[in-house]
LUMKOLBA-627665 format. One record per residue (C-alpha): y negated, x, z negated; residue in three letters. Coordinates in pm, 1 decimal, padded with zeros to 6 digits. Layout:
REM residues N
marti yy->Y, xx->X, zz->Z, type->ALA
...
***
This chain:
REM residues 190
marti yy->-11738.7, xx->11139.1, zz->-19803.5, type->MET
marti yy->-11461.6, xx->10894.5, zz->-19718.1, type->MET
marti yy->-11140.4, xx->10892.2, zz->-19916.4, type->ALA
marti yy->-10830.1, xx->10945.2, zz->-19711.9, type->THR
marti yy->-10616.3, xx->10637.4, zz->-19669.4, type->GLN
marti yy->-10247.8, xx->10669.8, zz->-19742.0, type->ARG
marti yy->-10006.5, xx->10513.0, zz->-19502.1, type->LYS
marti yy->-09833.2, xx->10217.1, zz->-19659.7, type->ALA
marti yy->-09459.7, xx->10261.6, zz->-19687.6, type->LEU
marti yy->-09250.1, xx->10027.7, zz->-19481.0, type->SER
marti yy->-08982.9, xx->09824.7, zz->-19657.8, type->ASP
marti yy->-08712.0, xx->10051.6, zz->-19519.3, type->ALA
marti yy->-08893.4, xx->10365.9, zz->-19638.9, type->GLU
marti yy->-08947.2, xx->10216.0, zz->-19981.9, type->TRP
marti yy->-08583.5, xx->10105.3, zz->-20007.8, type->GLU
marti yy->-08476.6, xx->10460.4, zz->-19924.9, type->ALA
marti yy->-08708.4, xx->10603.3, zz->-20190.2, type->LEU
marti yy->-08638.3, xx->10358.0, zz->-20473.9, type->VAL
marti yy->-08273.4, xx->10445.3, zz->-20548.8, type->PRO
marti yy->-08359.7, xx->10814.3, zz->-20577.2, type->HIS
marti yy->-08655.8, xx->10729.8, zz->-20796.1, type->TRP
marti yy->-08451.6, xx->10503.5, zz->-21026.1, type->PHE
marti yy->-08170.3, xx->10756.5, zz->-21043.3, type->LYS
marti yy->-08414.8, xx->11032.6, zz->-21129.2, type->HIS
marti yy->-08590.6, xx->10828.6, zz->-21399.7, type->LEU
marti yy->-08296.6, xx->10631.6, zz->-21533.5, type->SER
marti yy->-08245.2, xx->10873.1, zz->-21819.6, type->ASP
marti yy->-08611.0, xx->10929.5, zz->-21908.1, type->PHE
marti yy->-08550.4, xx->10804.8, zz->-22262.8, type->ARG
marti yy->-08283.8, xx->11072.5, zz->-22301.8, type->ALA
marti yy->-08539.0, xx->11336.8, zz->-22207.8, type->THR
marti yy->-08578.9, xx->11567.3, zz->-22503.4, type->ARG
marti yy->-08685.5, xx->11900.2, zz->-22358.3, type->THR
marti yy->-09031.1, xx->11999.7, zz->-22245.5, type->ALA
marti yy->-08895.3, xx->12120.9, zz->-21909.7, type->ARG
marti yy->-08733.4, xx->11784.3, zz->-21834.7, type->ALA
marti yy->-09057.5, xx->11601.8, zz->-21919.5, type->ALA
marti yy->-09255.0, xx->11822.1, zz->-21681.3, type->ILE
marti yy->-08995.2, xx->11770.2, zz->-21408.4, type->GLU
marti yy->-09002.3, xx->11392.0, zz->-21449.4, type->GLN
marti yy->-09382.4, xx->11391.0, zz->-21464.9, type->GLY
marti yy->-09398.0, xx->11590.3, zz->-21140.6, type->ASN
marti yy->-09156.9, xx->11344.0, zz->-20980.4, type->HIS
marti yy->-09376.7, xx->11050.3, zz->-21089.4, type->LEU
marti yy->-09682.9, xx->11226.1, zz->-20946.8, type->LEU
marti yy->-09506.4, xx->11275.0, zz->-20611.9, type->ARG
marti yy->-09400.7, xx->10910.0, zz->-20597.9, type->VAL
marti yy->-09751.0, xx->10794.5, zz->-20692.3, type->LYS
marti yy->-09901.7, xx->11016.2, zz->-20420.1, type->ALA
marti yy->-09668.5, xx->10864.0, zz->-20161.7, type->SER
marti yy->-09785.2, xx->10509.3, zz->-20233.0, type->LEU
marti yy->-10092.8, xx->10340.9, zz->-20087.3, type->PRO
marti yy->-10392.4, xx->10301.4, zz->-20316.4, type->HIS
marti yy->-10343.0, xx->10023.1, zz->-20570.5, type->GLY
marti yy->-09964.4, xx->09998.8, zz->-20535.1, type->GLU
marti yy->-09860.5, xx->10235.0, zz->-20815.4, type->TRP
marti yy->-09861.7, xx->09987.6, zz->-21105.2, type->LEU
marti yy->-09678.6, xx->09724.1, zz->-20901.6, type->ASN
marti yy->-09399.7, xx->09964.4, zz->-20817.8, type->HIS
marti yy->-09393.5, xx->10109.1, zz->-21168.4, type->LEU
marti yy->-09336.1, xx->09757.6, zz->-21302.8, type->ALA
marti yy->-09007.7, xx->09752.3, zz->-21104.4, type->ASN
marti yy->-08867.1, xx->10045.2, zz->-21301.7, type->VAL
marti yy->-08658.9, xx->09895.8, zz->-21581.9, type->PRO
marti yy->-08734.3, xx->10041.5, zz->-21923.6, type->GLY
marti yy->-09020.1, xx->10272.2, zz->-21817.4, type->LEU
marti yy->-09341.6, xx->10159.0, zz->-21985.7, type->PRO
marti yy->-09665.9, xx->10238.4, zz->-21806.8, type->THR
marti yy->-09792.5, xx->10442.9, zz->-22103.2, type->LYS
marti yy->-09480.3, xx->10661.4, zz->-22098.1, type->THR
marti yy->-09521.5, xx->10723.8, zz->-21725.7, type->ALA
marti yy->-09887.8, xx->10813.8, zz->-21780.7, type->GLN
marti yy->-09794.4, xx->11058.7, zz->-22057.1, type->ARG
marti yy->-09524.3, xx->11222.9, zz->-21846.2, type->LEU
marti yy->-09770.6, xx->11263.6, zz->-21557.8, type->MET
marti yy->-10036.2, xx->11405.8, zz->-21792.5, type->ALA
marti yy->-09782.2, xx->11653.6, zz->-21930.6, type->VAL
marti yy->-09691.1, xx->11759.4, zz->-21576.3, type->ALA
marti yy->-10055.9, xx->11802.4, zz->-21474.4, type->ARG
marti yy->-10141.8, xx->12009.3, zz->-21780.8, type->ARG
marti yy->-09828.7, xx->12215.5, zz->-21838.7, type->PHE
marti yy->-09646.9, xx->12244.9, zz->-21504.2, type->SER
marti yy->-09735.0, xx->12614.0, zz->-21470.8, type->GLY
marti yy->-09648.4, xx->12700.9, zz->-21830.1, type->ALA
marti yy->-09445.7, xx->13016.9, zz->-21891.5, type->PRO
marti yy->-09090.6, xx->12996.2, zz->-22023.6, type->ASP
marti yy->-09188.7, xx->13144.6, zz->-22360.7, type->ALA
marti yy->-09430.1, xx->12855.5, zz->-22418.3, type->PHE
marti yy->-09176.8, xx->12589.1, zz->-22314.7, type->LEU
marti yy->-08906.3, xx->12748.9, zz->-22530.3, type->ASP
marti yy->-09138.1, xx->12757.3, zz->-22833.0, type->ALA
marti yy->-09253.9, xx->12398.3, zz->-22787.1, type->VAL
marti yy->-08905.6, xx->12273.9, zz->-22708.7, type->GLY
marti yy->-08944.9, xx->11897.9, zz->-22735.2, type->SER
marti yy->-09133.4, xx->11638.3, zz->-22536.1, type->VAL
marti yy->-09297.7, xx->11504.6, zz->-22850.8, type->SER
marti yy->-09454.0, xx->11840.9, zz->-22933.7, type->LYS
marti yy->-09568.9, xx->11881.3, zz->-22574.0, type->LEU
marti yy->-09736.6, xx->11538.8, zz->-22582.5, type->ILE
marti yy->-09899.2, xx->11631.3, zz->-22914.4, type->GLU
marti yy->-10041.5, xx->11947.9, zz->-22755.4, type->LEU
marti yy->-10200.2, xx->11744.9, zz->-22471.6, type->LEU
marti yy->-10504.2, xx->11676.1, zz->-22687.2, type->THR
marti yy->-10549.9, xx->12039.7, zz->-22785.6, type->LEU
marti yy->-10854.2, xx->12172.3, zz->-22600.8, type->ASP
marti yy->-10733.2, xx->12532.6, zz->-22588.2, type->ASP
marti yy->-10369.4, xx->12470.4, zz->-22493.9, type->ALA
marti yy->-10412.6, xx->12718.1, zz->-22206.7, type->GLU
marti yy->-10468.3, xx->12995.3, zz->-22462.1, type->LEU
marti yy->-10150.2, xx->12893.1, zz->-22640.0, type->LEU
marti yy->-09962.4, xx->12908.7, zz->-22310.1, type->MET
marti yy->-10073.3, xx->13272.4, zz->-22280.3, type->ARG
marti yy->-09940.5, xx->13343.0, zz->-22630.5, type->GLY
marti yy->-10278.3, xx->13357.1, zz->-22805.8, type->GLU
marti yy->-10349.9, xx->13187.6, zz->-23138.7, type->ALA
marti yy->-10555.0, xx->12869.0, zz->-23129.0, type->VAL
marti yy->-10716.1, xx->12742.7, zz->-23451.6, type->ASN
marti yy->-10450.7, xx->12929.6, zz->-23649.6, type->GLY
marti yy->-10163.2, xx->12786.5, zz->-23442.8, type->LEU
marti yy->-09929.8, xx->13033.0, zz->-23274.2, type->THR
marti yy->-09620.0, xx->12981.2, zz->-23062.8, type->LEU
marti yy->-09407.3, xx->13118.4, zz->-23347.9, type->GLU
marti yy->-09550.8, xx->12861.4, zz->-23589.5, type->CYS
marti yy->-09511.8, xx->12574.9, zz->-23343.4, type->ILE
marti yy->-09151.4, xx->12669.1, zz->-23272.4, type->GLU
marti yy->-09055.9, xx->12612.8, zz->-23637.5, type->HIS
marti yy->-09267.4, xx->12299.3, zz->-23695.5, type->MET
marti yy->-09165.4, xx->11939.3, zz->-23665.2, type->THR
marti yy->-09387.1, xx->11708.6, zz->-23460.5, type->VAL
marti yy->-09537.9, xx->11564.2, zz->-23777.5, type->THR
marti yy->-09614.0, xx->11911.1, zz->-23913.4, type->GLU
marti yy->-09770.0, xx->12007.5, zz->-23579.4, type->LEU
marti yy->-09986.3, xx->11694.2, zz->-23580.6, type->ARG
marti yy->-10107.7, xx->11765.8, zz->-23935.2, type->VAL
marti yy->-10170.9, xx->12134.7, zz->-23861.7, type->ALA
marti yy->-10362.1, xx->12047.6, zz->-23544.5, type->LYS
marti yy->-10579.5, xx->11792.0, zz->-23726.9, type->ARG
marti yy->-10645.5, xx->12034.0, zz->-24014.5, type->ASP
marti yy->-10744.2, xx->12309.5, zz->-23772.3, type->ALA
marti yy->-10976.0, xx->12076.4, zz->-23582.8, type->GLN
marti yy->-11133.1, xx->11957.7, zz->-23911.5, type->ALA
marti yy->-11190.7, xx->12319.9, zz->-24018.9, type->ARG
marti yy->-11346.1, xx->12393.2, zz->-23681.4, type->ASP
marti yy->-11579.4, xx->12093.8, zz->-23711.2, type->ARG
marti yy->-11670.4, xx->12189.8, zz->-24069.6, type->ALA
marti yy->-11761.8, xx->12542.3, zz->-23960.2, type->GLU
marti yy->-11988.0, xx->12406.8, zz->-23687.7, type->CYS
marti yy->-12148.4, xx->12135.0, zz->-23899.3, type->ARG
marti yy->-12382.9, xx->12350.5, zz->-24115.5, type->PRO
marti yy->-12526.0, xx->12514.2, zz->-23804.2, type->VAL
marti yy->-12598.2, xx->12175.6, zz->-23652.9, type->ARG
marti yy->-12756.5, xx->12045.7, zz->-23974.5, type->GLN
marti yy->-12971.2, xx->12357.1, zz->-24011.9, type->ALA
marti yy->-13119.4, xx->12293.6, zz->-23667.9, type->ASN
marti yy->-13173.3, xx->11921.9, zz->-23732.3, type->LEU
marti yy->-13538.5, xx->11819.9, zz->-23697.9, type->VAL
marti yy->-13664.8, xx->11475.8, zz->-23800.3, type->ARG
marti yy->-13908.5, xx->11327.4, zz->-23551.5, type->LEU
marti yy->-14145.5, xx->11040.6, zz->-23602.0, type->SER
marti yy->-14121.7, xx->10738.5, zz->-23375.8, type->VAL
marti yy->-14423.7, xx->10863.3, zz->-23177.8, type->GLU
marti yy->-14271.0, xx->11211.5, zz->-23141.4, type->GLU
marti yy->-13941.9, xx->11063.9, zz->-23018.1, type->GLU
marti yy->-14131.6, xx->10856.7, zz->-22759.3, type->ARG
marti yy->-14319.6, xx->11166.2, zz->-22640.8, type->MET
marti yy->-13991.7, xx->11362.2, zz->-22620.9, type->LEU
marti yy->-13834.2, xx->11090.3, zz->-22403.0, type->ARG
marti yy->-14136.9, xx->11097.4, zz->-22174.3, type->LEU
marti yy->-14122.3, xx->11478.3, zz->-22157.7, type->PHE
marti yy->-13755.2, xx->11469.6, zz->-22055.7, type->ARG
marti yy->-13842.9, xx->11244.2, zz->-21762.7, type->LYS
marti yy->-14104.2, xx->11491.3, zz->-21633.4, type->CYS
marti yy->-14044.3, xx->11710.8, zz->-21329.6, type->THR
marti yy->-14017.7, xx->12089.2, zz->-21371.3, type->LYS
marti yy->-14376.4, xx->12158.9, zz->-21255.3, type->PRO
marti yy->-14508.9, xx->11893.9, zz->-21494.9, type->ALA
marti yy->-14309.7, xx->12046.1, zz->-21783.4, type->LYS
marti yy->-14445.5, xx->12392.5, zz->-21697.4, type->ALA
marti yy->-14800.6, xx->12254.9, zz->-21701.5, type->ALA
marti yy->-14742.6, xx->12089.0, zz->-22037.9, type->LEU
marti yy->-14612.5, xx->12418.3, zz->-22180.2, type->PHE
marti yy->-14924.9, xx->12599.5, zz->-22056.6, type->ARG
marti yy->-15148.0, xx->12338.9, zz->-22223.6, type->VAL
marti yy->-14945.0, xx->12366.4, zz->-22546.4, type->ALA
marti yy->-14983.5, xx->12746.9, zz->-22543.5, type->GLU
marti yy->-15360.0, xx->12714.5, zz->-22496.7, type->GLN
marti yy->-15382.7, xx->12464.5, zz->-22782.4, type->LEU
marti yy->-15174.2, xx->12692.8, zz->-23006.0, type->ALA
marti yy->-15415.2, xx->12984.6, zz->-22938.9, type->ARG
marti yy->-15723.5, xx->12787.4, zz->-23026.9, type->SER
***
């Protein structure tokens, strides 16, 4: 499958686009609300989509005061939370909290108002970013701790020869694996 090629912008087209882009992003550091971050992230995604492949970083370097990492975070926020309901955005409030929630696996559940690892929208609304970060890490640690005993209970130590045989078995085709299972069943019966 061939990737579609984007038409390179002419100098005149780019010159017409740049002032709007700079004007739109000039106050990105003043962005404090989650809604503004999503709006700016969507704008960055549109500009990136309009550029030919490989030109994004060059043009991003021309934006004074907008680090690449910040642009990447704003675009990630827009991709993940652009369809978020107002109740979620009101509860989160700040860009910093929204960026902190990017790494939360079940953020979609939070957007629907459900609790995730003990975090609710009501709790998040009253937390600082630091408190949210600590609560998220604690919840993830509890989740890992709950899963750990199950994993250790199923842990089986194999000898070097058994590990080699297991690697060989994994490389087998389905019919070969089925045949090996039949042989193993016959050996177990005898």
